[in-house]
N, C-alpha and C positions, 0 to 999 in steps of 0.2 A: 667573912660574913658574905654572902650571895646577895644581892638587895632583889627583893622579893618586888616591888613594884619599879611606877616608873618613878614615883617620888623620893624613892629612894632613895633612883638611879641617879637621878637629878642632884639630893642632897653631897651623896658622893663627888661627882665632876664637879658642884658648885668649889666645893671647897682643895679641890684640886689645888697646883700654879699656875696659870697659865707660865706659859714659851714661849717666846720673840725670836726668830733666826735678824739674821743682824737689816739681811735680804727686807724683812718687814718695819723693822727697823725704819731703817732707811723710808720709807714706802708713808706707814706711818708718818714717820716727822718730819715727809720734800726733804732729803738729800740725799745726797749720791754717796758712794761707797764713801770718795776721800773726803767727803764734809762732813759727815757721820764722827767719823777721822780723825777730823779738828778739830771735831765739834768737843769730842774726847779725852783730849788733848788738851786743851783751852779751855774745858771748862771743869772745874774737879766733881762740884758737888754731882759730873754723870755717873745714871749706875755703872757699872759693870759687870760686862760680861760674863756670864758663867760655860766654863767652858767642859764640856761633854769625851773627856776621856784625857790623858796628858800627851797624845800625839799634838806636836805641832802641825796638819794637820785638821783636829777636834777640832767638829760645829760652834760656835760660839750662842750662845742663848741669852736675850737678856731673860728678865719676865717679865713682863707687860703693868702685874702692877705696881711697879717702883717705876717704871717709865710712863704713864698715868700718875705716878704722885712728885716726882719729877716734872713735869708741863704744867704742874698746876702752880706748883712754887713758881714754876718762873712765869707765871701770869699772874700771881701775889705780886710779889716782887715791882713788874710793871707795874699794874695798878695804882702798887702804892708811891713807885713815884713820883 
């Protein structure tokens, strides 16, 4: 079904999952590439990346909502302590 109005288009795009590249997550968390790898290895609750294909060189993406939820849980555990 093609969107007929701007509101229909906005509703459809709001339902899509936003994906972040590795570089975007690094920038968002203010981490270097190696710092993000260390965080991923040290913290098992950090969201896993999703590869865009089977090749080793396939780009990895993170779900933006999962990153936001993880960040919020880190803040809430800090506030609880």
